[in-house]
C-alpha positions in Angstrom: -14.4 14.9 7.2 -11.8 16.5 9.2 -12.4 17.3 13.3 -11.2 20.3 14.8 -7.2 19.9 15.2 -6.9 18.6 11.5 -7.6 14.8 12.0 -9.0 13.0 9.4 -11.9 11.2 11.4 -12.6 9.0 8.5 -9.5 7.3 8.7 -9.6 7.1 12.2 -12.8 5.2 12.0 -11.6 2.8 9.4 -8.4 2.1 11.6 -10.3 1.6 14.4 -12.7 -0.9 12.7 -9.5 -2.7 11.4 -7.8 -3.0 14.6 -11.0 -4.9 16.1 -10.9 -7.2 13.1 -7.4 -8.0 13.8 -8.1 -8.8 17.5 -11.0 -10.9 16.5 -8.9 -12.9 13.9 -6.1 -13.4 16.1 -8.0 -15.3 18.7 -8.1 -18.6 16.7 -11.0 -20.6 16.9 -13.4 -18.2 18.3 -17.0 -18.1 16.4 -16.8 -14.5 15.7 -13.7 -14.9 13.1 -16.3 -16.7 10.9 -18.0 -13.1 10.5 -15.0 -11.1 9.6 -14.2 -9.9 6.1 -11.3 -12.3 5.2 -14.2 -15.1 4.9 -15.7 -13.1 2.1 -12.9 -11.7 0.0 -9.6 -12.3 -1.0 -7.9 -9.6 1.0 -8.3 -9.2 4.6 -7.4 -6.7 7.5 -3.6 -6.9 6.7 -4.2 -5.1 3.6 -6.2 -2.5 5.3 -3.8 -2.0 8.0 -0.8 -1.4 5.5 -2.8 0.9 3.1 -4.0 3.1 6.0 -0.6 3.0 7.5 1.0 4.4 4.2 -1.8 6.9 4.0 -1.2 8.1 7.4 2.3 8.3 7.1 1.8 10.9 4.0 -0.5 12.9 6.1 1.7 13.3 8.8 5.1 13.2 7.1 4.8 14.4 3.5 4.0 18.0 4.3 6.9 18.5 6.1 9.5 17.8 3.5 9.4 21.0 1.7 10.0 22.9 5.0 12.0 20.6 7.2 13.8 18.6 4.5 14.0 15.0 3.8 16.7 14.2 6.6 14.2 15.4 9.3 11.6 13.2 8.0 13.9 10.4 7.8 14.9 10.9 11.3 11.2 10.9 12.1 10.4 7.7 10.5 13.6 6.0 12.2 12.2 7.2 15.4 8.7 5.5 14.9 10.3 2.5 13.8 12.4 2.3 16.8 9.3 2.8 18.9 7.6 0.2 17.1 10.3 -2.3 17.7 10.1 -1.5 21.4 6.3 -2.4 21.4 6.8 -5.3 19.4 9.4 -6.7 21.9 7.1 -6.3 24.7 4.0 -7.8 23.0 6.4 -10.7 22.2 7.7 -11.1 25.7 4.0 -10.9 27.1 3.0 -13.5 24.7 5.5 -15.9 25.7 4.9 -15.3 29.3 1.2 -16.3 28.8 2.0 -19.3 26.7 4.3 -20.4 29.3 1.8 -19.9 32.0 -0.8 -21.5 29.9 1.2 -24.8 29.3 2.1 -24.9 33.1 -1.4 -25.1 33.7 -2.9 -27.2 31.1 0.2 -29.5 30.2 -0.9 -29.1 26.4 2.4 -29.0 24.5 0.6 -26.7 21.7 0.9 -23.8 24.1 4.9 -24.3 23.4 5.0 -25.4 19.9 2.3 -23.9 17.9 2.7 -20.8 15.6 6.3 -20.7 15.7 6.8 -21.0 19.5 8.9 -24.1 19.7 12.0 -21.9 18.4 11.8 -19.8 21.8 11.1 -22.9 24.1 13.3 -25.4 22.5 16.6 -23.2 22.2 15.8 -20.0 24.2 19.1 -18.3 23.8 18.9 -18.7 19.8 15.1 -18.0 19.8 15.2 -14.7 22.1 18.1 -13.7 20.0 16.0 -14.2 16.7 13.2 -12.2 18.2 15.6 -9.5 19.2 16.7 -9.4 15.5 13.3 -9.8 14.2 14.6 -12.9 12.5 12.2 -15.0 14.4 8.4 -13.8 14.6 5.8 -15.7 16.6 2.6 -16.4 14.5 0.3 -13.6 14.8 2.9 -11.5 16.1 4.4 -10.5 12.9 2.5 -7.4 11.7 4.6 -4.8 13.5 8.1 -6.1 12.2 6.4 -5.6 8.6 5.5 -2.1 9.5 9.0 -1.2 10.9 10.4 -2.1 7.6 7.7 -0.2 5.7 8.5 2.8 8.1 12.1 2.8 7.0 10.9 2.6 3.2 8.4 5.5 3.8 11.2 8.4 3.6 12.5 6.7 0.3 9.0 6.6 -1.3 8.4 10.3 -0.3 11.8 11.6 -1.5 11.0 9.9 -5.0 7.3 11.4 -4.9 9.2 14.8 -4.5 10.9 14.2 -7.6 7.6 12.7 -9.3 4.8 10.4 -8.2 5.5 8.4 -11.4 8.8 7.6 -10.3 8.1 6.4 -6.8 5.3 4.0 -8.1 7.7 2.7 -11.1 10.5 2.1 -8.3 7.8 0.4 -5.9 6.5 -1.8 -8.7 10.0 -2.7 -9.7 10.8 -3.8 -5.9 7.6 -5.6 -5.8 8.5 -7.7 -9.2 11.7 -8.6 -7.5 10.1 -9.7 -4.5 7.7 -12.0 -6.6 10.8 -13.2 -8.2 12.0 -14.5 -5.0 15.0 -12.1 -5.4 14.2 -9.5 -2.3 13.2 -11.2 0.9 14.3 -10.9 4.4 15.7 -14.2 6.1 14.3 -15.8 9.1 16.7 -16.8 11.8 17.4 -19.3 13.5 14.9 -21.2 11.7 15.6 -21.3 7.8 13.1 -19.5 5.7 12.2 -15.8 5.4 9.7 -13.4 6.9 6.0 -14.4 6.9 5.1 -10.8 5.5 7.8 -10.0 2.7 8.2 -6.2 3.1 9.7 -6.0 -0.3 6.4 -7.0 -1.8 4.0 -5.4 0.7 5.8 -2.2 0.3 3.8 -1.5 -2.9 0.5 -1.2 -1.2 2.0 1.0 1.5 3.4 3.4 -1.4 0.0 3.2 -2.9 -1.5 4.5 0.5 1.2 7.3 0.7 0.2 8.4 -2.5 -3.2 8.3 -1.9 -2.8 10.1 1.4 -0.4 12.7 -0.4 -2.4 13.5 -3.4 -6.0 12.2 -3.3 -7.6 12.4 0.3 -8.1 16.1 0.1 -9.9 16.0 -3.1 -11.4 12.8 -3.0 -10.9 9.8 -5.4 -13.0 10.4 -8.5 -16.2 8.4 -9.6 -16.0 6.4 -12.7 -19.0 4.5 -13.8 -17.3 1.7 -15.3 -14.4 1.3 -12.6 -17.1 1.2 -10.0 -19.1 -1.4 -11.6 -15.9 -3.6 -12.2 -15.0 -3.2 -8.7 -18.3 -4.5 -7.5 -18.4 -7.1 -9.9 -14.7 -8.2 -8.9 -16.1 -8.2 -5.2 -19.0 -10.3 -5.9 -16.8 -12.9 -7.5 -14.4 -12.9 -4.9 -17.7 -13.4 -2.3 -18.8 -16.2 -4.4 -15.5 -18.0 -4.6 -14.7 -17.7 -0.8 -17.6 -19.2 0.1 -17.4 -22.0 -2.5 -20.5 -20.6 -4.4 -22.4 -20.4 -1.1 -21.7 -24.1 -0.7 -22.5 -25.2 -4.1 -19.2 -26.0 -5.6 -17.0 -27.3 -2.6 -13.9 -27.1 -4.4 -14.0 -23.6 -5.9 -11.9 -21.9 -3.4 -9.1 -24.4 -3.3 -8.9 -24.4 -7.1 -8.9 -20.5 -7.0 -6.0 -20.3 -4.4 -3.9 -23.0 -6.5 -4.6 -21.4 -9.8 -4.7 -17.6 -9.2 -2.2 -15.3 -7.2 -3.8 -15.2 -3.9 -0.8 -15.8 -1.7 -0.6 -13.6 1.3 3.1 -13.8 2.1 4.1 -12.0 -1.1 0.8 -9.8 -1.5 -0.5 -11.8 -4.3 -2.0 -9.4 -6.9 -5.3 -10.8 -6.5 -5.3 -9.9 -2.8 -4.2 -6.2 -3.5 -6.5 -5.9 -6.4 -9.4 -7.0 -4.0 -8.4 -4.7 -1.3 -8.1 -1.8 -3.6 -11.5 -2.7 -5.4 -13.1 -2.9 -1.7 -11.7 0.6 -0.7 -12.7 2.2 -4.0 -16.6 1.0 -3.5 -16.7 1.9 0.0 -15.3 5.3 -0.5 -17.6 6.1 -3.4 -20.6 5.2 -1.4 -19.2 7.0 1.6 -19.6 4.4 4.1 -16.9 5.8 6.2 -18.7 9.1 6.7 -21.9 7.5 7.3 -20.9 5.2 9.8 -18.4 7.7 11.9 -21.4 9.7 12.6 -23.1 6.8 14.6 -22.2 5.6 18.2 -20.4 2.7 16.4 -18.3 5.0 14.4 -17.5 7.2 17.5 -16.1 4.1 19.4 -13.9 2.9 16.4 -12.7 6.5 15.7 -11.5 6.5 19.6 -9.7 3.2 18.7 -8.0 4.8 15.6 -6.7 7.5 17.4 -4.8 5.6 19.9 -3.9 2.8 17.3 -0.8 1.6 18.7 -1.6 0.8 22.4 -4.8 -0.5 21.4 -2.8 -2.8 18.9 -0.4 -3.8 21.5 -2.8 -4.6 24.1 -5.2 -6.3 21.6 -2.3 -8.6 20.4 -1.6 -9.5 24.3 -5.2 -10.1 24.6 -5.4 -12.4 21.5 -2.6 -14.8 23.0 -4.5 -14.7 26.4 -7.9 -15.7 24.5 -5.8 -18.6 23.0 -4.6 -19.8 26.5 -8.2 -19.6 27.8 -9.6 -21.7 25.0 -6.9 -24.2 25.6 -7.9 -24.5 29.2 -11.6 -24.5 28.3 -10.8 -27.7 25.9 -8.6 -29.7 28.7 -9.5 -28.5 32.1 -13.4 -28.1 31.7 -16.4 -29.1 30.1 -17.1 -25.8 28.7 -17.0 -25.4 24.8 -13.6 -23.7 23.8 -15.6 -21.9 21.0 -18.1 -20.4 23.2 -15.4 -19.5 25.7 -13.4 -18.0 22.9 -16.5 -15.8 21.6 -17.4 -14.8 25.1 -13.5 -13.7 25.8 -13.6 -11.9 22.2 -16.5 -10.0 23.1 -15.0 -9.0 26.5 -11.7 -8.1 25.0 -13.3 -5.6 22.4 -14.9 -4.0 25.4 -11.7 -3.8 27.1 -10.1 -2.1 24.0 -12.8 0.2 24.0 -12.2 1.0 27.8 -8.7 1.5 27.1 -9.2 4.1 24.1 -11.6 5.8 26.5 -9.0 6.0 29.4 -6.1 7.0 26.9 -8.1 9.8 25.8 -9.4 10.9 29.3 -5.7 10.8 30.6 -4.4 12.8 27.3 -7.2 15.2 27.9 -6.2 15.7 31.4 -2.5 16.1 30.8 -3.0 18.6 27.9 -5.8 20.9 29.4 -3.4 23.0 31.2 -1.1 23.3 28.6 -3.8 24.6 26.0 -5.3 26.9 28.8 -1.8 28.6 29.0 -1.4 28.7 25.2 -4.9 30.3 24.8 -4.0 33.0 27.5 -1.0 34.0 25.4 -2.6 33.4 21.8 -0.6 30.6 21.0 -3.2 27.8 20.2 -2.4 26.4 16.8 -2.8 23.1 14.8 0.4 21.1 15.4 1.5 18.3 13.0 1.3 15.9 15.8 -2.5 16.3 15.8 -2.6 14.6 12.4 -3.5 10.8 12.2 -0.8 8.6 13.0 
């Protein structure tokens, strides 16, 4: 479904829902995280985030290529990457400040050492330089660096698609294979190792999203009975596995992760296939089209239309939530899990309020321009109104 102005409102809905799930999962230890999809399937919100990002990139940039050329699209993708880089640094700086305050108040060393923070606090010069170079990423703050790398890959994928979509997919699969063979990876610094999210692997799902956005969104993904039945069966097996057969086989999940390709860092095939099966099923049953018409869907779509600021504020709030839970554990008798749940609920409300404020502000700033344009007969749908 497309709203006035050319936006794909279903994509906005799913993007907003994914942002909420990411926020809930990034407040570690809160009770609500047990309800998120990652507990019931091999994939989680990261796969959805990357796929929707690729899909949105195709909707915004791919139609431009015949008119403006590949070089213009490259410039726009580079500009978007620089914007993401700026936001990433602001988010990371805010998180470091919050964890610093949390340590001063609580004397809890985990505030300084957990999730890769020790590199910044133990050797500040090297740690900060690593953050600036994207060689060091705090835990829960490593999605935007992946997205930055994927935005640099996007024009390459779209140029290949202009030649032939099969060529783009073949190159993407080849890059993925090299990543899975440990040939392609981006190194970490100053700590040894590599990026948690290997962009050379994750670009495959991103490219599939681009192809979907360029060729399948308008016409829809065709229904195939056997494909649908197979996807539902795979999702059911995944749910049984993730829940240890609903508690009947306690080692089922562990043995599955040991013996099957479900690694997250390099986008295991099991994770990607699970997400694609899930996306196929929800597309065929038109879940997004149904939910977007509800009050819940309206709020999620509003979040999706303001994805970057909502994601940034949500990430900082998740760091604040971890600090609050730590303070509850060491400074009061309150249950940190309950504190985390309450904080998470109020955090979601804060994100909803932020999205409303941004749309109110945007509406106020654009109304005079639209009025003047309408008087001169110049109102038109601009590419900037398409989902980003």
